TORKOL-4160 file (C-alpha; in steps of 0.2 Angstrom, whole numbers, padded with zeros to 4 digits, m for minus):
300
<pt num="1" X="m0014" Y="m0030" Z="0015"/>
<pt num="2" X="m0019" Y="m0030" Z="m0005"/>
<pt num="3" X="m0012" Y="m0024" Z="m0020"/>
<pt num="4" X="m0021" Y="m0027" Z="m0037"/>
<pt num="5" X="m0015" Y="m0024" Z="m0057"/>
<pt num="6" X="m0028" Y="m0017" Z="m0066"/>
<pt num="7" X="m0030" Y="m0013" Z="m0085"/>
<pt num="8" X="m0029" Y="0003" Z="m0089"/>
<pt num="9" X="m0034" Y="0013" Z="m0105"/>
<pt num="10" X="m0016" Y="0023" Z="m0109"/>
<pt num="11" X="m0026" Y="0038" Z="m0115"/>
<pt num="12" X="m0033" Y="0042" Z="m0099"/>
<pt num="13" X="m0016" Y="0038" Z="m0090"/>
<pt num="14" X="m0005" Y="0049" Z="m0101"/>
<pt num="15" X="m0020" Y="0063" Z="m0099"/>
<pt num="16" X="m0017" Y="0061" Z="m0080"/>
<pt num="17" X="0002" Y="0062" Z="m0082"/>
<pt num="18" X="0003" Y="0076" Z="m0092"/>
<pt num="19" X="m0010" Y="0087" Z="m0080"/>
<pt num="20" X="0000" Y="0080" Z="m0065"/>
<pt num="21" X="m0015" Y="0075" Z="m0057"/>
<pt num="22" X="m0012" Y="0068" Z="m0039"/>
<pt num="23" X="m0029" Y="0061" Z="m0038"/>
<pt num="24" X="m0039" Y="0049" Z="m0050"/>
<pt num="25" X="m0058" Y="0044" Z="m0051"/>
<pt num="26" X="m0057" Y="0027" Z="m0059"/>
<pt num="27" X="m0073" Y="0021" Z="m0066"/>
<pt num="28" X="m0078" Y="0002" Z="m0067"/>
<pt num="29" X="m0094" Y="m0003" Z="m0075"/>
<pt num="30" X="m0107" Y="m0007" Z="m0061"/>
<pt num="31" X="m0109" Y="m0025" Z="m0068"/>
<pt num="32" X="m0091" Y="m0030" Z="m0062"/>
<pt num="33" X="m0088" Y="m0039" Z="m0046"/>
<pt num="34" X="m0083" Y="m0028" Z="m0030"/>
<pt num="35" X="m0066" Y="m0031" Z="m0025"/>
<pt num="36" X="m0063" Y="m0040" Z="m0008"/>
<pt num="37" X="m0052" Y="m0038" Z="0004"/>
<pt num="38" X="m0045" Y="m0021" Z="m0004"/>
<pt num="39" X="m0044" Y="m0007" Z="0008"/>
<pt num="40" X="m0039" Y="0010" Z="0011"/>
<pt num="41" X="m0019" Y="0014" Z="0008"/>
<pt num="42" X="m0020" Y="m0002" Z="m0005"/>
<pt num="43" X="m0011" Y="0000" Z="m0021"/>
<pt num="44" X="m0019" Y="0000" Z="m0038"/>
<pt num="45" X="m0006" Y="m0004" Z="m0051"/>
<pt num="46" X="m0009" Y="0002" Z="m0069"/>
<pt num="47" X="m0006" Y="m0011" Z="m0080"/>
<pt num="48" X="m0005" Y="m0005" Z="m0097"/>
<pt num="49" X="0003" Y="m0001" Z="m0115"/>
<pt num="50" X="0012" Y="0015" Z="m0116"/>
<pt num="51" X="0014" Y="0024" Z="m0129"/>
<pt num="52" X="0027" Y="0016" Z="m0141"/>
<pt num="53" X="0028" Y="m0001" Z="m0134"/>
<pt num="54" X="0022" Y="m0017" Z="m0140"/>
<pt num="55" X="0018" Y="m0027" Z="m0123"/>
<pt num="56" X="0008" Y="m0020" Z="m0108"/>
<pt num="57" X="0018" Y="m0018" Z="m0090"/>
<pt num="58" X="0016" Y="m0009" Z="m0075"/>
<pt num="59" X="0016" Y="0008" Z="m0077"/>
<pt num="60" X="0012" Y="0018" Z="m0061"/>
<pt num="61" X="0001" Y="0016" Z="m0047"/>
<pt num="62" X="m0011" Y="0024" Z="m0035"/>
<pt num="63" X="m0019" Y="0025" Z="m0016"/>
<pt num="64" X="m0036" Y="0017" Z="m0015"/>
<pt num="65" X="m0047" Y="0028" Z="m0006"/>
<pt num="66" X="m0065" Y="0025" Z="m0007"/>
<pt num="67" X="m0078" Y="0018" Z="m0019"/>
<pt num="68" X="m0093" Y="0029" Z="m0025"/>
<pt num="69" X="m0108" Y="0024" Z="m0036"/>
<pt num="70" X="m0110" Y="0038" Z="m0050"/>
<pt num="71" X="m0119" Y="0040" Z="m0064"/>
<pt num="72" X="m0107" Y="0046" Z="m0080"/>
<pt num="73" X="m0117" Y="0065" Z="m0077"/>
<pt num="74" X="m0112" Y="0064" Z="m0059"/>
<pt num="75" X="m0094" Y="0058" Z="m0062"/>
<pt num="76" X="m0091" Y="0072" Z="m0074"/>
<pt num="77" X="m0100" Y="0087" Z="m0063"/>
<pt num="78" X="m0090" Y="0080" Z="m0047"/>
<pt num="79" X="m0074" Y="0077" Z="m0054"/>
<pt num="80" X="m0072" Y="0083" Z="m0073"/>
<pt num="81" X="m0054" Y="0080" Z="m0079"/>
<pt num="82" X="m0049" Y="0070" Z="m0063"/>
<pt num="83" X="m0060" Y="0056" Z="m0074"/>
<pt num="84" X="m0044" Y="0057" Z="m0085"/>
<pt num="85" X="m0053" Y="0067" Z="m0101"/>
<pt num="86" X="m0053" Y="0084" Z="m0104"/>
<pt num="87" X="m0073" Y="0082" Z="m0110"/>
<pt num="88" X="m0087" Y="0075" Z="m0104"/>
<pt num="89" X="m0091" Y="0068" Z="m0122"/>
<pt num="90" X="m0074" Y="0059" Z="m0122"/>
<pt num="91" X="m0076" Y="0052" Z="m0105"/>
<pt num="92" X="m0094" Y="0046" Z="m0113"/>
<pt num="93" X="m0085" Y="0038" Z="m0128"/>
<pt num="94" X="m0072" Y="0029" Z="m0119"/>
<pt num="95" X="m0087" Y="0021" Z="m0106"/>
<pt num="96" X="m0099" Y="0017" Z="m0122"/>
<pt num="97" X="m0083" Y="0008" Z="m0129"/>
<pt num="98" X="m0081" Y="m0003" Z="m0115"/>
<pt num="99" X="m0099" Y="m0005" Z="m0112"/>
<pt num="100" X="m0102" Y="m0008" Z="m0131"/>
<pt num="101" X="m0114" Y="0006" Z="m0131"/>
<pt num="102" X="m0124" Y="0000" Z="m0116"/>
<pt num="103" X="m0119" Y="0012" Z="m0103"/>
<pt num="104" X="m0127" Y="0009" Z="m0087"/>
<pt num="105" X="m0136" Y="0021" Z="m0076"/>
<pt num="106" X="m0123" Y="0020" Z="m0062"/>
<pt num="107" X="m0104" Y="0014" Z="m0062"/>
<pt num="108" X="m0094" Y="0009" Z="m0046"/>
<pt num="109" X="m0079" Y="0021" Z="m0045"/>
<pt num="110" X="m0063" Y="0019" Z="m0037"/>
<pt num="111" X="m0056" Y="0035" Z="m0030"/>
<pt num="112" X="m0037" Y="0034" Z="m0029"/>
<pt num="113" X="m0023" Y="0047" Z="m0022"/>
<pt num="114" X="m0005" Y="0050" Z="m0022"/>
<pt num="115" X="m0003" Y="0044" Z="m0039"/>
<pt num="116" X="0015" Y="0038" Z="m0045"/>
<pt num="117" X="0020" Y="0036" Z="m0061"/>
<pt num="118" X="0035" Y="0025" Z="m0067"/>
<pt num="119" X="0048" Y="0033" Z="m0079"/>
<pt num="120" X="0048" Y="0015" Z="m0087"/>
<pt num="121" X="0035" Y="m0001" Z="m0087"/>
<pt num="122" X="0039" Y="m0015" Z="m0075"/>
<pt num="123" X="0036" Y="m0029" Z="m0085"/>
<pt num="124" X="0029" Y="m0044" Z="m0076"/>
<pt num="125" X="0042" Y="m0057" Z="m0083"/>
<pt num="126" X="0055" Y="m0047" Z="m0076"/>
<pt num="127" X="0051" Y="m0050" Z="m0057"/>
<pt num="128" X="0046" Y="m0069" Z="m0058"/>
<pt num="129" X="0025" Y="m0062" Z="m0060"/>
<pt num="130" X="0014" Y="m0070" Z="m0070"/>
<pt num="131" X="0000" Y="m0059" Z="m0077"/>
<pt num="132" X="m0010" Y="m0065" Z="m0094"/>
<pt num="133" X="m0005" Y="m0053" Z="m0109"/>
<pt num="134" X="m0025" Y="m0056" Z="m0112"/>
<pt num="135" X="m0031" Y="m0050" Z="m0094"/>
<pt num="136" X="m0046" Y="m0041" Z="m0098"/>
<pt num="137" X="m0051" Y="m0032" Z="m0080"/>
<pt num="138" X="m0040" Y="m0034" Z="m0065"/>
<pt num="139" X="m0028" Y="m0046" Z="m0054"/>
<pt num="140" X="m0024" Y="m0049" Z="m0035"/>
<pt num="141" X="m0006" Y="m0047" Z="m0036"/>
<pt num="142" X="0001" Y="m0054" Z="m0018"/>
<pt num="143" X="m0011" Y="m0066" Z="m0011"/>
<pt num="144" X="0000" Y="m0081" Z="m0016"/>
<pt num="145" X="0016" Y="m0071" Z="m0013"/>
<pt num="146" X="0016" Y="m0057" Z="m0002"/>
<pt num="147" X="0034" Y="m0050" Z="m0008"/>
<pt num="148" X="0026" Y="m0048" Z="m0025"/>
<pt num="149" X="0023" Y="m0028" Z="m0023"/>
<pt num="150" X="0039" Y="m0026" Z="m0014"/>
<pt num="151" X="0049" Y="m0033" Z="m0029"/>
<pt num="152" X="0039" Y="m0023" Z="m0041"/>
<pt num="153" X="0042" Y="m0006" Z="m0030"/>
<pt num="154" X="0061" Y="m0012" Z="m0030"/>
<pt num="155" X="0061" Y="m0012" Z="m0047"/>
<pt num="156" X="0052" Y="0002" Z="m0050"/>
<pt num="157" X="0063" Y="0011" Z="m0040"/>
<pt num="158" X="0079" Y="0004" Z="m0051"/>
<pt num="159" X="0070" Y="0010" Z="m0067"/>
<pt num="160" X="0067" Y="0028" Z="m0059"/>
<pt num="161" X="0050" Y="0036" Z="m0055"/>
<pt num="162" X="0043" Y="0050" Z="m0065"/>
<pt num="163" X="0047" Y="0067" Z="m0056"/>
<pt num="164" X="0041" Y="0078" Z="m0070"/>
<pt num="165" X="0023" Y="0072" Z="m0068"/>
<pt num="166" X="0021" Y="0075" Z="m0051"/>
<pt num="167" X="0012" Y="0089" Z="m0041"/>
<pt num="168" X="0027" Y="0103" Z="m0038"/>
<pt num="169" X="0019" Y="0103" Z="m0020"/>
<pt num="170" X="0021" Y="0084" Z="m0018"/>
<pt num="171" X="0035" Y="0075" Z="m0018"/>
<pt num="172" X="0032" Y="0057" Z="m0027"/>
<pt num="173" X="0049" Y="0051" Z="m0021"/>
<pt num="174" X="0044" Y="0052" Z="m0003"/>
<pt num="175" X="0027" Y="0044" Z="m0006"/>
<pt num="176" X="0035" Y="0030" Z="m0016"/>
<pt num="177" X="0050" Y="0027" Z="m0002"/>
<pt num="178" X="0035" Y="0027" Z="0012"/>
<pt num="179" X="0027" Y="0014" Z="0001"/>
<pt num="180" X="0042" Y="0004" Z="m0001"/>
<pt num="181" X="0044" Y="0004" Z="0018"/>
<pt num="182" X="0026" Y="m0001" Z="0022"/>
<pt num="183" X="0026" Y="m0016" Z="0012"/>
<pt num="184" X="0044" Y="m0022" Z="0016"/>
<pt num="185" X="0038" Y="m0021" Z="0034"/>
<pt num="186" X="0021" Y="m0029" Z="0030"/>
<pt num="187" X="0033" Y="m0043" Z="0023"/>
<pt num="188" X="0044" Y="m0044" Z="0038"/>
<pt num="189" X="0029" Y="m0044" Z="0050"/>
<pt num="190" X="0021" Y="m0058" Z="0042"/>
<pt num="191" X="0037" Y="m0069" Z="0044"/>
<pt num="192" X="0038" Y="m0064" Z="0061"/>
<pt num="193" X="0021" Y="m0071" Z="0063"/>
<pt num="194" X="0005" Y="m0068" Z="0074"/>
<pt num="195" X="0006" Y="m0060" Z="0092"/>
<pt num="196" X="0006" Y="m0075" Z="0105"/>
<pt num="197" X="m0003" Y="m0076" Z="0122"/>
<pt num="198" X="m0019" Y="m0080" Z="0128"/>
<pt num="199" X="m0034" Y="m0072" Z="0121"/>
<pt num="200" X="m0036" Y="m0058" Z="0136"/>
<pt num="201" X="m0016" Y="m0053" Z="0133"/>
<pt num="202" X="m0020" Y="m0051" Z="0114"/>
<pt num="203" X="m0036" Y="m0041" Z="0116"/>
<pt num="204" X="m0026" Y="m0030" Z="0128"/>
<pt num="205" X="m0011" Y="m0029" Z="0114"/>
<pt num="206" X="m0024" Y="m0023" Z="0100"/>
<pt num="207" X="m0030" Y="m0010" Z="0113"/>
<pt num="208" X="m0014" Y="m0003" Z="0114"/>
<pt num="209" X="m0011" Y="m0001" Z="0097"/>
<pt num="210" X="m0028" Y="0005" Z="0092"/>
<pt num="211" X="m0023" Y="0017" Z="0104"/>
<pt num="212" X="m0004" Y="0021" Z="0098"/>
<pt num="213" X="m0011" Y="0024" Z="0080"/>
<pt num="214" X="m0022" Y="0039" Z="0086"/>
<pt num="215" X="m0006" Y="0049" Z="0090"/>
<pt num="216" X="0001" Y="0059" Z="0073"/>
<pt num="217" X="0010" Y="0049" Z="0061"/>
<pt num="218" X="0008" Y="0031" Z="0068"/>
<pt num="219" X="m0001" Y="0019" Z="0057"/>
<pt num="220" X="m0004" Y="m0001" Z="0058"/>
<pt num="221" X="0009" Y="m0012" Z="0051"/>
<pt num="222" X="m0001" Y="m0017" Z="0033"/>
<pt num="223" X="m0010" Y="m0034" Z="0038"/>
<pt num="224" X="m0006" Y="m0033" Z="0057"/>
<pt num="225" X="m0018" Y="m0030" Z="0070"/>
<pt num="226" X="m0003" Y="m0027" Z="0084"/>
<pt num="227" X="0011" Y="m0019" Z="0078"/>
<pt num="228" X="0013" Y="m0002" Z="0071"/>
<pt num="229" X="0023" Y="0011" Z="0065"/>
<pt num="230" X="0031" Y="0029" Z="0065"/>
<pt num="231" X="0039" Y="0035" Z="0050"/>
<pt num="232" X="0048" Y="0052" Z="0045"/>
<pt num="233" X="0062" Y="0056" Z="0033"/>
<pt num="234" X="0075" Y="0048" Z="0042"/>
<pt num="235" X="0068" Y="0034" Z="0054"/>
<pt num="236" X="0056" Y="0020" Z="0058"/>
<pt num="237" X="0050" Y="0015" Z="0074"/>
<pt num="238" X="0040" Y="m0001" Z="0077"/>
<pt num="239" X="0028" Y="m0002" Z="0091"/>
<pt num="240" X="0026" Y="m0017" Z="0099"/>
<pt num="241" X="0013" Y="m0019" Z="0112"/>
<pt num="242" X="0017" Y="m0031" Z="0127"/>
<pt num="243" X="0003" Y="m0035" Z="0139"/>
<pt num="244" X="0007" Y="m0052" Z="0149"/>
<pt num="245" X="0000" Y="m0061" Z="0162"/>
<pt num="246" X="0009" Y="m0064" Z="0176"/>
<pt num="247" X="0011" Y="m0083" Z="0175"/>
<pt num="248" X="0019" Y="m0083" Z="0158"/>
<pt num="249" X="0029" Y="m0064" Z="0159"/>
<pt num="250" X="0045" Y="m0074" Z="0158"/>
<pt num="251" X="0041" Y="m0081" Z="0143"/>
<pt num="252" X="0032" Y="m0066" Z="0134"/>
<pt num="253" X="0048" Y="m0057" Z="0138"/>
<pt num="254" X="0057" Y="m0069" Z="0129"/>
<pt num="255" X="0046" Y="m0070" Z="0114"/>
<pt num="256" X="0047" Y="m0050" Z="0114"/>
<pt num="257" X="0067" Y="m0053" Z="0112"/>
<pt num="258" X="0065" Y="m0064" Z="0098"/>
<pt num="259" X="0051" Y="m0053" Z="0089"/>
<pt num="260" X="0062" Y="m0038" Z="0090"/>
<pt num="261" X="0078" Y="m0047" Z="0084"/>
<pt num="262" X="0068" Y="m0055" Z="0070"/>
<pt num="263" X="0063" Y="m0038" Z="0064"/>
<pt num="264" X="0080" Y="m0030" Z="0067"/>
<pt num="265" X="0090" Y="m0043" Z="0057"/>
<pt num="266" X="0075" Y="m0044" Z="0043"/>
<pt num="267" X="0076" Y="m0024" Z="0041"/>
<pt num="268" X="0095" Y="m0027" Z="0040"/>
<pt num="269" X="0093" Y="m0040" Z="0026"/>
<pt num="270" X="0082" Y="m0029" Z="0016"/>
<pt num="271" X="0092" Y="m0015" Z="0018"/>
<pt num="272" X="0081" Y="m0002" Z="0022"/>
<pt num="273" X="0085" Y="0016" Z="0020"/>
<pt num="274" X="0080" Y="0023" Z="0037"/>
<pt num="275" X="0087" Y="0018" Z="0055"/>
<pt num="276" X="0073" Y="0005" Z="0063"/>
<pt num="277" X="0071" Y="0006" Z="0082"/>
<pt num="278" X="0059" Y="0000" Z="0094"/>
<pt num="279" X="0045" Y="0005" Z="0107"/>
<pt num="280" X="0037" Y="m0007" Z="0119"/>
<pt num="281" X="0017" Y="m0002" Z="0121"/>
<pt num="282" X="0014" Y="m0007" Z="0137"/>
<pt num="283" X="0002" Y="m0003" Z="0153"/>
<pt num="284" X="0015" Y="m0014" Z="0164"/>
<pt num="285" X="0025" Y="m0007" Z="0178"/>
<pt num="286" X="0043" Y="m0015" Z="0183"/>
<pt num="287" X="0047" Y="m0015" Z="0167"/>
<pt num="288" X="0066" Y="m0007" Z="0169"/>
<pt num="289" X="0074" Y="m0023" Z="0163"/>
<pt num="290" X="0063" Y="m0026" Z="0147"/>
<pt num="291" X="0064" Y="m0007" Z="0144"/>
<pt num="292" X="0085" Y="m0007" Z="0146"/>
<pt num="293" X="0084" Y="m0023" Z="0134"/>
<pt num="294" X="0076" Y="m0014" Z="0122"/>
<pt num="295" X="0085" Y="0002" Z="0122"/>
<pt num="296" X="0100" Y="m0009" Z="0120"/>
<pt num="297" X="0094" Y="m0017" Z="0103"/>
<pt num="298" X="0089" Y="0001" Z="0097"/>
<pt num="299" X="0108" Y="0006" Z="0099"/>
<pt num="300" X="0116" Y="m0012" Z="0092"/>
């Protein structure tokens, strides 16, 4: 799980907003270093100075999908206005300014999806976040504090999401709500701690989770390699693998119970909007007592 704040041209962002672009080809000069620990689905926040504002803030975000190495000509021919400019000349001029007229043969471009804009900026100082005003490129947001992304999204929710700029076929409120849920659960999962058990038990758990996320609408909880989740408009199901060995079964049952209780209490503390329930992923037999315990917790 990673989030990045990236210094972004306000003219380009305004073009995307007015055109209601849902996807963006976000170019970077090839000489700049590659992101580390930044994966598909991670959030890139736009750090920019909006129109008529004196200082920079986080004005929206998009989801990282993939990286492409493209020349300026390839960028325009393949993506056109998704680059954020209405003509190739304006794209050329913008890159030339950034590159001090030394445009590289290829640039490392980020393909971003599910763009969400805020109705007003989220300023770093409002959420106890330190981003230098003279930041030139980008900074990681949550390496030292995994709750930073949640604080940004909570503040953006309070300020409001820009619904006008959205594609009429896509509900940005739903995208935002799902992102909030993913990052809240990632914070909870981190606080719950790593999975217990022997190497063999952990290996089986990872396999059970991997099989589960092959099912429709299931995905791994960000930052976890064992716990997974299902979301729809009204509910969240957290899938927890269970693969004890015979000699430690009672201990693993107690740990499972404690893990579910921690998830449940943390979700209540965060006042998550959807009901949270749990599903045990297991190949074990003789699970009536364990499943009964989980069913009881699901209905508390």
